[in-house]
Structure formats: C-alpha cells, structure tokens
C-alpha positions as CSV (number, residue, x, y, z in Angstrom):
1,M,98.8,114.2,89.1
2,K,95.3,115.2,90.2
3,K,92.4,115.3,87.9
4,K,89.1,117.1,88.6
5,V,85.9,115.1,88.4
6,L,82.4,116.6,88.3
7,V,79.9,114.6,90.4
8,G,76.3,115.4,90.9
9,L,75.1,114.9,94.5
10,P,71.7,115.2,96.1
11,N,71.3,118.4,98.2
12,R,70.9,116.5,101.5
13,L,74.1,114.6,100.9
14,L,76.0,117.8,100.0
15,E,74.7,119.4,103.2
16,Q,76.0,116.4,105.3
17,I,79.4,116.6,103.5
18,D,79.6,120.3,104.2
19,L,78.7,119.9,107.9
20,L,81.2,117.1,108.5
21,S,84.0,118.8,106.5
22,E,83.4,122.0,108.6
23,C,83.5,120.0,111.9
24,R,86.8,118.3,110.7
25,S,88.3,121.5,109.3
26,Q,88.6,119.8,105.9
27,T,87.6,120.9,102.5
28,R,84.9,119.0,100.7
29,S,87.5,117.5,98.4
30,E,89.6,116.3,101.3
31,L,86.6,114.7,102.9
32,I,85.3,113.0,99.7
33,R,88.8,111.7,98.9
34,E,89.1,110.3,102.4
35,A,85.7,108.6,102.1
36,L,86.4,107.2,98.7
37,R,89.8,105.8,99.8
38,A,88.1,104.1,102.9
39,H,85.3,102.7,100.7
40,L,87.8,101.3,98.1
41,E,90.0,99.8,100.8
42,R,87.0,98.0,102.4
43,A,85.9,96.8,98.9
44,M,89.3,95.5,98.1
45,T,89.7,93.6,101.4
46,S,86.2,92.3,101.7
47,G,86.9,89.2,99.7
48,A,84.3,90.0,97.0
49,P,85.5,90.2,93.4
50,V,86.0,93.8,92.2
51,T,85.7,94.8,88.6
52,V,88.5,97.0,87.3
53,W,88.3,98.9,84.0
54,H,91.5,99.6,82.1
55,L,91.3,102.2,79.3
56,P,94.1,101.6,76.8
57,A,94.5,104.1,73.9
58,T,92.6,101.9,71.4
59,Q,90.3,99.6,73.4
60,I,88.6,99.0,76.6
61,E,89.3,95.7,78.4
62,Q,87.7,94.4,81.6
63,E,89.3,92.1,84.1
64,V,88.0,90.8,87.4
65,V,90.3,91.1,90.3
66,A,89.7,89.0,93.4
67,P,91.7,90.2,96.5
C-alpha cells in the first residue's frame, strides 16, 4: 500500500529533480523513490548503526540496528 508524504524542498533542489526526471522520462515521485531506496540501501550496508523507529498503537520504541 502506498502512502502519500508531503515534503518541503528548496526551489533549487526541486528544479534539479524536475530536470533529471524529465531527462529520465520519470515522474518526480519515481525519481524520489529511486533516490530514497538507493540512499537507504547504502546506509544499511555501510556498517554504521542505523536507528529504526517502530510506532506501535500505544507507544514508541526505538531500537538500534547494526547491519
């Protein structure tokens, strides 16, 4: 299931996203999803600890996950 997320971006960054998405014949959403996936993959395989937040119905708990 997809959820929509509202994110504020500086004008210059949005211009760069639009230019690259047009060059690749992708939508903004496709380009941003691809960039986030690549960033998360690098973060998870870098060896540095990654903080993950779980949001259960009644509480927030934090755990640190090391790849």
